[in-house]
N, C-alpha and C positions, 0 to 999 in steps of 0.2 A: 383367572387366580383369585384365591382367598380373599374375603374382604377383612379386615381387622378394624376392631374401635380401638381408640387411644384414648385415653383419659388423663387429662391434665391436672393437677392442683397446683396453684402458684404459692411458692414458699412466701409469709407473708413480709417480710423485710427484703426480699428479693427485687422489688420494684417500688421506686420512691414515687414516679412520674408516671401516671396512668398511659397516657400516651408511648410512654416506652414500650408498652405491649403490642403496638403495632409494629412497632421498628423492629423489635426481639423478633416477632410472629415471621416478618420477612426474611431476616436472619438465618432464622432456622430452617424455614423452607427452601431457603437456597443451599445450604449444609446438606439436608436431608436429598433434595435432588444430584447435588454432587456426589453424596456417598453411598446413596441406595437409587443408583439410575433406573433399577428396574420396578421402583414403587411409581403407583398411581395413586397422585391425592386426589380424592374424590369431593371432603367436603370441610369444613371447619364451623364451629359451633363455639356461642358461649354459652354456660351453663348459669344457673342460681341454685346452688345446692353445694353438696359436699365437694364435689369438680368445679371447675373453672370454667374447662374445656372439653368439646369432645371434636376429634377428628376420627375420619372415614378415608380409610385408603385401602388400595390393593396391592398384594405385594406376593411373591411369588411361594414364600414358605414361613414359618414360624421362625426360623433364623434371621431373616430379612427384617420380618417384624421386629424383633428384638434389636435389632440393630439400630432402626428407625426410632425406638424409645431411647435406644442409651445415645443415640446424637442427639435426642432432644435433652436429655437428662444432663448432658455434658455441658450445659450452656448453666447450670449452676441454678436456675430460675423455678423448677418444677420437679414433682413427682410425678411418676407415670404410671400407667397401669395399660396392659394390652390385652385384648379379646376378640380371639376369633368369632367372624360373626357368619352365621347361614341366613340366607334370606328365606322369608317364611315359606315361598313360594316352595324353595328346594328342599325343605324340612317337611313341609305336607306331601313332598311326591316319594320323600323316601318311608313316610309315616303308612302311605297307602302301599307303597309295596310291601310292608311288613304285615304278612299275613297269620291271621289266629292258629292256625295250623302251624306255624312255627314255635308260638306259644305252648302250645297243645303238645307239641312232641318234647319240650323242655322239661316235662311233666305236667303232674295232673293238677291243674289248677283249684279245682275243688278239693282236691285232697291237701294242698297246701293252706286253704283256708282255714278247714275243718282243724289242721295242726295248730295254726297261729292263734285261733279262738280257745283250744284244749289249752294252751301255756298259756294265755291268758287269764283264762277262768283257775289253774292253779295258782298263779302268782296273785291274782284276787283273793283266793283263800286263805295263803298265806299271810299277807296283809292282817287278814280279819283275825287269824287265828293267834299273829304275834302281837300284834297289837292294838290289843280292845279297848273301845273309847272309855273304858270304865276303869281300868286298870292301867295308871301312870307308870311309864319305865321307872325300874329300879333306882336309877342313879338321878330322878329328881327330886329334890328337897320335898318333906311333906308327909 
């Protein structure tokens, strides 16, 4: 099953008493288990920064992951962001299986590099020709 990262940000006025957060967390997790029984909760962390919490879970698909986020949002205390996550080892395997011959067959890389350099040169020349440092644009006072 794919792994997902759920980032949550508590709405400032939603929780008046900090111990409420622990009770709310238990209630939210019970509801997620009831409504998304195929989800496997992996771990939860409190963060110091832009987000207040990070949860890791596995779900069969993106639709189920989105439902988890909606269940959590339905309590009205947080905003959420869900990101699909790939384990580094799995990513490394997929990169290793990507051969350089696949890249070369999609186009000659040296030719692409030469074309990009040529365009950059043309842009640089146009900028110099259009805006010489000693000649201010005509719309400036002076």
